PASEBA-1860 file (N, C-alpha, C; in nm, 3 decimals):
! residues 247
1> MSRQAAAN> 8.885/12.402/-4.059/8.907/12.249/-4.140/9.008/12.155/-4.095 ~ 8.985/12.042/-4.020/9.057/11.928/-3.968/9.167/11.910/-4.075 ~ 9.300/11.855/-4.054/9.404/11.831/-4.128/9.338/11.683/-4.226 ~ 9.267/11.617/-4.158/9.230/11.520/-4.257/9.121/11.547/-4.340 ~ 9.037/11.626/-4.318/8.916/11.680/-4.422/9.001/11.773/-4.485 ~ 9.139/11.828/-4.453/9.190/11.871/-4.594/9.267/11.805/-4.666 ~ 9.302/11.700/-4.600/9.384/11.608/-4.723/9.257/11.539/-4.776 ~ 9.165/11.489/-4.741/9.022/11.443/-4.827/9.011/11.525/-4.930
9> QNAVSQLP> 8.976/11.680/-4.900/8.974/11.768/-5.030/9.077/11.769/-5.110 ~ 9.198/11.778/-5.085/9.285/11.790/-5.178/9.315/11.655/-5.259 ~ 9.268/11.541/-5.201/9.247/11.385/-5.291/9.125/11.390/-5.366 ~ 9.050/11.485/-5.331/8.944/11.497/-5.441/8.944/11.565/-5.569 ~ 9.022/11.686/-5.525/9.090/11.749/-5.613/9.146/11.741/-5.737 ~ 9.254/11.619/-5.689/9.342/11.558/-5.771/9.263/11.452/-5.857 ~ 9.142/11.432/-5.854/9.050/11.340/-5.957/9.000/11.404/-6.049 ~ 8.984/11.321/-6.160/8.917/11.386/-6.274/8.803/11.466/-6.249
17> AWVSRHGP> 8.760/11.584/-6.347/8.663/11.718/-6.300/8.501/11.632/-6.307 ~ 8.496/11.532/-6.386/8.368/11.463/-6.399/8.358/11.377/-6.256 ~ 8.441/11.322/-6.200/8.437/11.269/-6.053/8.399/11.368/-5.948 ~ 8.517/11.488/-5.913/8.503/11.589/-5.847/8.345/11.627/-5.851 ~ 8.283/11.657/-5.959/8.169/11.735/-5.978/8.034/11.680/-5.956 ~ 8.056/11.536/-5.961/7.949/11.424/-5.937/7.949/11.359/-5.834 ~ 8.061/11.312/-5.797/8.087/11.283/-5.638/7.971/11.149/-5.587 ~ 7.987/11.151/-5.452/7.891/11.018/-5.410/7.737/11.046/-5.408
25> EAGIDLTF> 7.702/11.170/-5.398/7.569/11.202/-5.422/7.514/11.146/-5.568 ~ 7.604/11.165/-5.662/7.531/11.126/-5.791/7.561/10.919/-5.810 ~ 7.604/10.855/-5.690/7.567/10.767/-5.719/7.715/10.675/-5.788 ~ 7.841/10.768/-5.770/7.952/10.741/-5.811/8.056/10.681/-5.692 ~ 8.122/10.576/-5.731/8.165/10.504/-5.636/8.322/10.547/-5.640 ~ 8.332/10.632/-5.504/8.481/10.693/-5.525/8.599/10.594/-5.471 ~ 8.553/10.488/-5.415/8.664/10.406/-5.365/8.720/10.359/-5.462 ~ 8.882/10.335/-5.406/8.989/10.299/-5.509/8.995/10.124/-5.534
33> PQPRPNRR> 9.018/10.065/-5.601/9.070/9.935/-5.632/9.145/9.862/-5.538 ~ 9.100/9.781/-5.480/9.217/9.713/-5.387/9.354/9.660/-5.448 ~ 9.448/9.667/-5.413/9.590/9.640/-5.455/9.578/9.482/-5.495 ~ 9.630/9.427/-5.582/9.665/9.316/-5.604/9.787/9.258/-5.596 ~ 9.806/9.112/-5.530/9.956/9.062/-5.507/10.046/9.034/-5.620 ~ 10.154/9.057/-5.594/10.237/9.035/-5.724/10.263/8.865/-5.711 ~ 10.259/8.816/-5.821/10.278/8.682/-5.831/10.425/8.651/-5.797 ~ 10.447/8.562/-5.694/10.560/8.528/-5.651/10.613/8.406/-5.697
41> PAPGPDAV> 10.734/8.362/-5.762/10.786/8.238/-5.830/10.767/8.134/-5.700 ~ 10.757/7.994/-5.768/10.753/7.906/-5.692/10.885/7.902/-5.607 ~ 10.926/7.853/-5.484/11.070/7.844/-5.469/11.145/7.703/-5.487 ~ 11.257/7.691/-5.495/11.319/7.568/-5.577/11.319/7.463/-5.464 ~ 11.357/7.347/-5.489/11.348/7.211/-5.400/11.480/7.281/-5.303 ~ 11.550/7.331/-5.286/11.675/7.323/-5.237/11.641/7.481/-5.118 ~ 11.546/7.516/-5.137/11.492/7.642/-5.070/11.431/7.606/-4.945 ~ 11.331/7.485/-4.937/11.243/7.439/-4.853/11.293/7.330/-4.816
49> VPAEPVRD> 11.263/7.316/-4.689/11.286/7.220/-4.565/11.208/7.076/-4.626 ~ 11.237/6.982/-4.649/11.122/6.881/-4.687/11.035/6.858/-4.585 ~ 10.913/6.822/-4.631/10.784/6.759/-4.534/10.866/6.612/-4.473 ~ 10.791/6.630/-4.362/10.833/6.478/-4.288/10.739/6.393/-4.373 ~ 10.792/6.252/-4.367/10.714/6.128/-4.460/10.586/6.116/-4.371 ~ 10.440/6.072/-4.433/10.359/6.029/-4.387/10.344/5.877/-4.421 ~ 10.267/5.818/-4.327/10.232/5.644/-4.349/10.122/5.661/-4.413 ~ 10.078/5.567/-4.509/9.959/5.557/-4.579/9.832/5.554/-4.500
57> VALGRRLP> 9.848/5.470/-4.408/9.736/5.486/-4.279/9.691/5.596/-4.256 ~ 9.829/5.682/-4.205/9.790/5.810/-4.126/9.734/5.881/-4.243 ~ 9.778/5.881/-4.347/9.688/5.935/-4.468/9.586/5.924/-4.505 ~ 9.550/5.817/-4.476/9.419/5.759/-4.492/9.292/5.826/-4.388 ~ 9.345/5.842/-4.287/9.263/5.919/-4.184/9.238/6.031/-4.204 ~ 9.358/6.123/-4.260/9.324/6.273/-4.289/9.226/6.324/-4.402 ~ 9.239/6.234/-4.499/9.175/6.227/-4.615/9.006/6.281/-4.595 ~ 8.957/6.220/-4.529/8.788/6.212/-4.528/8.769/6.352/-4.460
65> GALGEVLR> 8.840/6.428/-4.379/8.809/6.531/-4.309/8.805/6.630/-4.409 ~ 8.923/6.634/-4.535/8.952/6.752/-4.570/8.883/6.730/-4.722 ~ 8.867/6.601/-4.747/8.850/6.580/-4.882/8.724/6.519/-4.897 ~ 8.650/6.477/-4.792/8.491/6.442/-4.821/8.556/6.272/-4.843 ~ 8.448/6.201/-4.883/8.410/6.069/-4.904/8.553/5.996/-4.958 ~ 8.599/5.874/-4.918/8.699/5.815/-4.948/8.681/5.688/-5.019 ~ 8.699/5.642/-5.135/8.701/5.495/-5.165/8.783/5.422/-5.110 ~ 8.760/5.330/-5.053/8.874/5.212/-4.965/8.825/5.067/-5.019
73> LFDADDPL> 8.772/5.081/-5.132/8.685/4.928/-5.141/8.765/4.850/-5.257 ~ 8.905/4.917/-5.266/8.976/4.826/-5.361/9.036/4.686/-5.294 ~ 9.005/4.557/-5.363/9.067/4.457/-5.333/9.225/4.494/-5.334 ~ 9.324/4.425/-5.200/9.430/4.465/-5.223/9.539/4.384/-5.346 ~ 9.449/4.292/-5.423/9.529/4.243/-5.547/9.470/4.320/-5.652 ~ 9.388/4.388/-5.670/9.362/4.455/-5.776/9.451/4.542/-5.841 ~ 9.520/4.621/-5.786/9.664/4.720/-5.830/9.781/4.620/-5.874 ~ 9.770/4.537/-5.737/9.869/4.452/-5.816/9.880/4.366/-5.926
81> RAGLPSDT> 9.744/4.323/-5.939/9.736/4.245/-6.081/9.739/4.330/-6.162 ~ 9.707/4.487/-6.184/9.744/4.553/-6.253/9.871/4.618/-6.293 ~ 9.979/4.572/-6.234/10.111/4.583/-6.223/10.153/4.688/-6.193 ~ 10.100/4.773/-6.116/10.101/4.911/-6.032/10.240/4.880/-5.927 ~ 10.311/4.953/-5.920/10.413/4.950/-5.829/10.378/4.960/-5.703 ~ 10.476/4.872/-5.608/10.421/4.844/-5.452/10.385/4.960/-5.383 ~ 10.462/5.050/-5.421/10.434/5.217/-5.315/10.288/5.242/-5.328 ~ 10.233/5.241/-5.474/10.110/5.303/-5.541/9.993/5.190/-5.475
89> CSTLTWAG> 10.039/5.066/-5.485/9.952/4.971/-5.411/9.911/5.001/-5.306 ~ 10.044/5.043/-5.199/10.019/5.040/-5.069/9.921/5.177/-5.042 ~ 9.941/5.277/-5.118/9.875/5.414/-5.097/9.712/5.372/-5.153 ~ 9.695/5.308/-5.242/9.561/5.277/-5.305/9.481/5.187/-5.183 ~ 9.567/5.102/-5.125/9.522/4.981/-5.055/9.433/5.066/-4.886 ~ 9.583/5.150/-4.822/9.555/5.200/-4.665/9.508/5.328/-4.666 ~ 9.543/5.404/-4.790/9.472/5.541/-4.787/9.368/5.563/-4.854 ~ 9.346/5.513/-5.004/9.239/5.496/-5.077/9.234/5.617/-5.186
97> LPVEVPLL> 9.109/5.662/-5.223/9.127/5.769/-5.322/9.029/5.858/-5.268 ~ 9.025/5.999/-5.258/8.893/6.073/-5.273/8.790/6.061/-5.363 ~ 8.671/6.041/-5.313/8.574/6.012/-5.488/8.570/6.138/-5.553 ~ 8.568/6.265/-5.485/8.587/6.364/-5.581/8.656/6.501/-5.508 ~ 8.724/6.544/-5.562/8.797/6.702/-5.530/8.739/6.791/-5.635 ~ 8.652/6.851/-5.615/8.587/6.985/-5.700/8.703/7.029/-5.822 ~ 8.694/7.048/-5.921/8.776/7.099/-6.027/8.923/7.028/-6.055 ~ 8.943/6.923/-5.954/9.068/6.867/-5.953/9.098/6.723/-5.983
105> FTADRTDP> 8.996/6.647/-5.926/8.998/6.527/-5.929/8.887/6.448/-5.922 ~ 8.821/6.344/-6.000/8.747/6.252/-5.950/8.781/6.109/-5.993 ~ 8.766/6.027/-5.883/8.819/5.889/-5.864/8.744/5.782/-5.965 ~ 8.808/5.667/-6.037/8.767/5.576/-6.087/8.699/5.514/-5.981 ~ 8.560/5.427/-6.011/8.492/5.372/-5.933/8.458/5.238/-5.984 ~ 8.447/5.157/-5.899/8.402/5.001/-5.964/8.266/4.975/-5.988 ~ 8.203/5.083/-5.967/8.060/5.066/-6.013/7.992/5.209/-6.055 ~ 7.999/5.229/-6.186/8.056/5.175/-6.324/8.181/5.163/-6.335
113> PPAGGLFA> 8.251/5.066/-6.365/8.412/5.090/-6.405/8.436/5.205/-6.521 ~ 8.526/5.235/-6.512/8.571/5.304/-6.637/8.609/5.205/-6.753 ~ 8.588/5.290/-6.884/8.616/5.222/-7.009/8.750/5.141/-6.995 ~ 8.743/5.004/-7.030/8.885/4.908/-7.002/8.883/4.855/-6.871 ~ 8.810/4.933/-6.763/8.815/4.840/-6.624/8.922/4.910/-6.551 ~ 8.883/4.921/-6.405/8.949/4.947/-6.318/9.120/4.960/-6.326 ~ 9.145/5.016/-6.266/9.352/5.054/-6.315/9.346/5.005/-6.446 ~ 9.289/5.015/-6.554/9.334/4.964/-6.687/9.432/5.037/-6.727
121> DLRTALTA> 9.548/4.982/-6.797/9.673/5.070/-6.863/9.600/5.145/-6.984 ~ 9.646/5.276/-6.997/9.561/5.364/-7.069/9.586/5.335/-7.228 ~ 9.669/5.220/-7.294/9.644/5.169/-7.419/9.482/5.098/-7.432 ~ 9.512/5.047/-7.340/9.334/4.964/-7.321/9.220/5.066/-7.263 ~ 9.248/5.144/-7.186/9.132/5.225/-7.147/9.082/5.341/-7.295 ~ 9.195/5.371/-7.345/9.175/5.483/-7.405/9.128/5.392/-7.598 ~ 9.141/5.269/-7.600/9.107/5.204/-7.708/8.966/5.186/-7.682 ~ 8.917/5.103/-7.548/8.779/5.091/-7.522/8.688/5.193/-7.526
129> AGSTLDPQ> 8.735/5.329/-7.497/8.688/5.441/-7.523/8.669/5.499/-7.669 ~ 8.719/5.440/-7.766/8.711/5.464/-7.902/8.827/5.529/-7.937 ~ 8.906/5.565/-7.904/9.034/5.687/-7.937/9.074/5.630/-8.059 ~ 9.122/5.728/-8.097/9.177/5.713/-8.257/9.325/5.766/-8.270 ~ 9.398/5.762/-8.163/9.520/5.779/-8.155/9.606/5.692/-8.210 ~ 9.727/5.721/-8.291/9.822/5.685/-8.356/9.863/5.524/-8.218 ~ 9.870/5.413/-8.315/9.885/5.288/-8.213/10.013/5.316/-8.150 ~ 10.129/5.371/-8.210/10.239/5.365/-8.143/10.231/5.487/-8.053
137> VLDVLAGW> 10.142/5.567/-8.045/10.120/5.668/-7.904/10.060/5.561/-7.811 ~ 9.946/5.481/-7.858/9.900/5.404/-7.732/9.989/5.312/-7.682 ~ 10.086/5.244/-7.776/10.184/5.168/-7.702/10.274/5.214/-7.584 ~ 10.289/5.334/-7.639/10.375/5.408/-7.518/10.314/5.446/-7.388 ~ 10.148/5.481/-7.401/10.065/5.492/-7.302/10.050/5.379/-7.224 ~ 10.080/5.254/-7.269/10.044/5.118/-7.222/10.120/5.133/-7.101 ~ 10.210/5.194/-7.075/10.319/5.216/-6.946/10.249/5.264/-6.832 ~ 10.128/5.342/-6.847/10.057/5.413/-6.747/9.928/5.354/-6.729
145> NRIGSDGL> 9.883/5.352/-6.579/9.749/5.301/-6.536/9.647/5.434/-6.494 ~ 9.541/5.440/-6.563/9.451/5.526/-6.502/9.391/5.488/-6.376 ~ 9.364/5.614/-6.278/9.333/5.617/-6.148/9.167/5.686/-6.117 ~ 9.197/5.781/-6.230/9.053/5.916/-6.225/9.102/5.992/-6.314 ~ 9.037/6.117/-6.300/9.024/6.230/-6.421/9.004/6.371/-6.333 ~ 9.074/6.458/-6.413/9.066/6.579/-6.329/8.955/6.679/-6.407 ~ 8.875/6.584/-6.495/8.784/6.654/-6.589/8.777/6.651/-6.738 ~ 8.924/6.681/-6.739/8.951/6.693/-6.908/9.085/6.569/-6.905
153> CVIAVQRE> 9.181/6.580/-6.840/9.267/6.471/-6.882/9.222/6.332/-6.772 ~ 9.306/6.225/-6.795/9.291/6.133/-6.745/9.423/6.114/-6.641 ~ 9.402/6.092/-6.501/9.465/6.117/-6.416/9.558/5.936/-6.374 ~ 9.683/5.956/-6.432/9.712/5.802/-6.428/9.873/5.771/-6.358 ~ 9.896/5.657/-6.315/10.040/5.655/-6.260/10.118/5.553/-6.373 ~ 10.258/5.608/-6.355/10.340/5.555/-6.435/10.357/5.412/-6.392 ~ 10.396/5.299/-6.505/10.350/5.199/-6.407/10.543/5.095/-6.412 ~ 10.614/5.187/-6.480/10.751/5.118/-6.481/10.836/5.215/-6.572
161> GQEAGSVW> 10.957/5.197/-6.566/11.063/5.291/-6.627/11.139/5.354/-6.472 ~ 11.223/5.440/-6.523/11.267/5.562/-6.425/11.225/5.643/-6.309 ~ 11.076/5.670/-6.366/10.997/5.761/-6.284/10.876/5.650/-6.252 ~ 10.899/5.530/-6.221/10.768/5.426/-6.185/10.696/5.478/-6.062 ~ 10.555/5.488/-6.071/10.507/5.518/-5.946/10.447/5.696/-5.945 ~ 10.516/5.749/-6.036/10.485/5.904/-6.046/10.335/5.929/-6.120 ~ 10.265/6.020/-6.105/10.135/6.044/-6.149/10.168/6.181/-6.217 ~ 10.081/6.128/-6.351/10.058/6.200/-6.479/9.914/6.238/-6.517
169> AVHPRTGS> 9.907/6.351/-6.590/9.773/6.375/-6.660/9.803/6.404/-6.786 ~ 9.694/6.295/-6.867/9.712/6.251/-6.974/9.576/6.303/-7.075 ~ 9.603/6.375/-7.168/9.515/6.442/-7.261/9.445/6.320/-7.344 ~ 9.316/6.262/-7.327/9.291/6.147/-7.385/9.300/6.152/-7.558 ~ 9.277/6.292/-7.585/9.272/6.294/-7.756/9.416/6.312/-7.815 ~ 9.544/6.370/-7.736/9.621/6.411/-7.805/9.726/6.320/-7.726 ~ 9.723/6.241/-7.626/9.805/6.147/-7.610/9.931/6.239/-7.518 ~ 9.924/6.369/-7.505/10.026/6.434/-7.422/9.975/6.442/-7.296
177> GRFVNSSL> 10.111/6.449/-7.194/10.081/6.419/-7.071/10.167/6.543/-6.994 ~ 10.125/6.580/-6.880/10.147/6.662/-6.786/10.236/6.604/-6.631 ~ 10.340/6.605/-6.603/10.377/6.564/-6.466/10.302/6.626/-6.376 ~ 10.250/6.567/-6.278/10.167/6.581/-6.142/10.241/6.565/-6.024 ~ 10.286/6.440/-5.971/10.364/6.440/-5.859/10.455/6.312/-5.893 ~ 10.533/6.290/-5.802/10.622/6.195/-5.803/10.583/6.055/-5.743 ~ 10.475/6.062/-5.639/10.394/5.949/-5.599/10.286/5.974/-5.572 ~ 10.199/5.866/-5.590/10.037/5.857/-5.527/10.023/5.940/-5.422
185> SAYLRSLL> 10.125/5.879/-5.322/10.138/5.942/-5.186/10.138/6.116/-5.173 ~ 10.219/6.146/-5.277/10.293/6.298/-5.287/10.128/6.397/-5.356 ~ 10.085/6.308/-5.440/9.956/6.368/-5.498/9.857/6.397/-5.410 ~ 9.827/6.252/-5.331/9.713/6.292/-5.212/9.723/6.382/-5.116 ~ 9.867/6.401/-5.077/9.915/6.505/-4.991/9.904/6.650/-5.048 ~ 9.926/6.667/-5.176/9.907/6.797/-5.227/9.785/6.827/-5.257 ~ 9.693/6.742/-5.300/9.536/6.758/-5.280/9.461/6.819/-5.155 ~ 9.556/6.747/-5.057/9.512/6.789/-4.906/9.554/6.945/-4.860
193> LVAEARAA> 9.687/6.986/-4.931/9.716/7.084/-4.886/9.638/7.219/-4.967 ~ 9.579/7.180/-5.106/9.524/7.280/-5.186/9.368/7.291/-5.108 ~ 9.306/7.166/-5.057/9.194/7.184/-4.991/9.173/7.284/-4.898 ~ 9.276/7.247/-4.814/9.298/7.331/-4.709/9.325/7.473/-4.712 ~ 9.426/7.517/-4.825/9.448/7.669/-4.866/9.306/7.704/-4.920 ~ 9.252/7.666/-5.037/9.120/7.729/-5.052/9.040/7.761/-4.960 ~ 9.030/7.672/-4.868/8.908/7.681/-4.721/8.959/7.806/-4.661 ~ 9.101/7.813/-4.632/9.149/7.942/-4.531/9.135/8.065/-4.647
201> MVGLDPLA> 9.130/8.023/-4.752/9.132/8.189/-4.824/9.000/8.243/-4.862 ~ 8.899/8.169/-4.805/8.742/8.207/-4.854/8.755/8.350/-4.742 ~ 8.719/8.482/-4.791/8.682/8.587/-4.750/8.802/8.674/-4.726 ~ 8.942/8.651/-4.768/9.066/8.692/-4.747/9.071/8.800/-4.843 ~ 9.119/8.932/-4.859/9.139/9.037/-4.930/9.265/8.977/-5.037 ~ 9.258/9.025/-5.130/9.383/8.977/-5.221/9.503/8.962/-5.177 ~ 9.579/9.074/-5.125/9.704/9.072/-5.071/9.700/8.949/-4.973 ~ 9.626/8.948/-4.877/9.653/8.804/-4.796/9.616/8.671/-4.866
209> AGTAVAGL> 9.517/8.674/-4.955/9.512/8.542/-5.058/9.663/8.527/-5.099 ~ 9.704/8.641/-5.141/9.856/8.612/-5.237/9.950/8.535/-5.153 ~ 9.945/8.592/-5.017/10.053/8.525/-4.907/10.015/8.421/-4.885 ~ 9.896/8.354/-4.885/9.816/8.237/-4.866/9.878/8.166/-4.992 ~ 9.880/8.164/-5.113/9.917/8.100/-5.240/10.050/8.085/-5.209 ~ 10.147/8.177/-5.203/10.265/8.143/-5.176/10.302/8.038/-5.074 ~ 10.247/8.049/-4.946/10.286/7.951/-4.851/10.232/7.815/-4.904 ~ 10.123/7.825/-4.974/10.086/7.713/-5.065/10.212/7.615/-5.132
217> QEALVAVD> 10.256/7.707/-5.230/10.347/7.691/-5.336/10.465/7.629/-5.215 ~ 10.512/7.680/-5.139/10.606/7.635/-5.040/10.620/7.475/-4.973 ~ 10.462/7.457/-4.941/10.425/7.384/-4.883/10.439/7.253/-4.962 ~ 10.361/7.274/-5.106/10.398/7.163/-5.249/10.549/7.134/-5.247 ~ 10.612/7.201/-5.248/10.757/7.164/-5.271/10.811/7.095/-5.156 ~ 10.747/7.118/-5.047/10.809/7.053/-4.923/10.777/6.915/-4.923 ~ 10.659/6.878/-4.987/10.574/6.761/-4.989/10.683/6.676/-5.104 ~ 10.667/6.740/-5.211/10.748/6.716/-5.376/10.830/6.799/-5.419
225> PAVFRAES> 10.961/6.777/-5.390/11.048/6.889/-5.476/11.041/6.880/-5.625 ~ 10.983/6.772/-5.704/10.966/6.794/-5.817/10.842/6.854/-5.866 ~ 10.739/6.904/-5.793/10.603/6.941/-5.826/10.630/7.050/-5.940 ~ 10.714/7.120/-5.910/10.727/7.267/-6.043/10.834/7.264/-6.128 ~ 10.865/7.146/-6.155/10.989/7.114/-6.232/10.953/7.178/-6.342 ~ 10.856/7.177/-6.397/10.846/7.244/-6.543/10.752/7.332/-6.547 ~ 10.742/7.448/-6.631/10.637/7.542/-6.621/10.496/7.483/-6.638 ~ 10.486/7.394/-6.728/10.388/7.305/-6.791/10.329/7.168/-6.698
233> AWWSVLVE> 10.410/7.184/-6.575/10.341/7.089/-6.484/10.223/7.119/-6.446 ~ 10.161/7.007/-6.412/9.997/7.019/-6.379/9.989/7.099/-6.251 ~ 10.076/7.103/-6.157/10.048/7.194/-6.031/10.136/7.324/-6.095 ~ 10.197/7.321/-6.165/10.226/7.517/-6.205/10.126/7.574/-6.250 ~ 10.059/7.469/-6.337/9.953/7.525/-6.433/9.816/7.575/-6.326 ~ 9.802/7.473/-6.229/9.679/7.500/-6.143/9.729/7.623/-6.031 ~ 9.845/7.604/-5.979/9.887/7.716/-5.917/9.864/7.889/-5.946 ~ 9.894/7.879/-6.075/9.906/8.002/-6.168/9.778/8.037/-6.182
241> QLWHGLL> 9.652/7.919/-6.189/9.531/7.988/-6.195/9.482/8.045/-6.061 ~ 9.532/7.985/-5.933/9.530/8.058/-5.799/9.576/8.177/-5.792 ~ 9.696/8.188/-5.843/9.743/8.336/-5.833/9.621/8.420/-5.932 ~ 9.576/8.375/-6.032/9.451/8.477/-6.111/9.304/8.475/-6.042 ~ 9.332/8.409/-5.934/9.198/8.397/-5.885/9.085/8.333/-5.944 ~ 9.136/8.242/-6.034/9.037/8.149/-6.126/8.989/8.017/-6.060 ~ 9.059/7.969/-5.932/9.043/7.849/-5.922/9.000/7.871/-5.771
END
């Protein structure tokens, strides 16, 4: 008997009696489950070299290749009239918004426009949609303007305050929000990273996929150091789903 055959026989002898007794000829699968990757914590902002900035025009050139159809139908004055920060207006005008990123984002369109109108503040938008939220909560939400949806929450840009220009996911029934990104540009770049990572993970074994998710975490932090600033942040929740193979 060869050394390998002896090793195989010894391995089988350590299996439960019913497996050893019935074996492959009975249709029993004797393969062992593949190892699962260990969940790696996201790196802190100081542990990652910041990514180089990307101009909105250059970002707009990259979006269609990875994210499909892009909306660039906005009149340059539309976001300005809505009171959105100038950086947000520039990104909307020159980069645009992806029409749809499956499971992550669907852009508001001009035809038909969302309740309350394109780029409406959340007080106007939610009221037009029949919201029963407390008026005081709606008054707070008036400082955010919607640009789309993730399928459950409204994706909105903060219009004023210290974090003006930041992107949030706001639950329309509770008014609660999750931080998404520090800017609309960072949000679009992050969507690009996830789309590219998901495409690259097709067919990978669990350990290789885990390595890819860990690399994605670093890339997201390089684009936006605040992306994982809380466990409840939008990207924190999404990447956790990637670790568990749910997305």
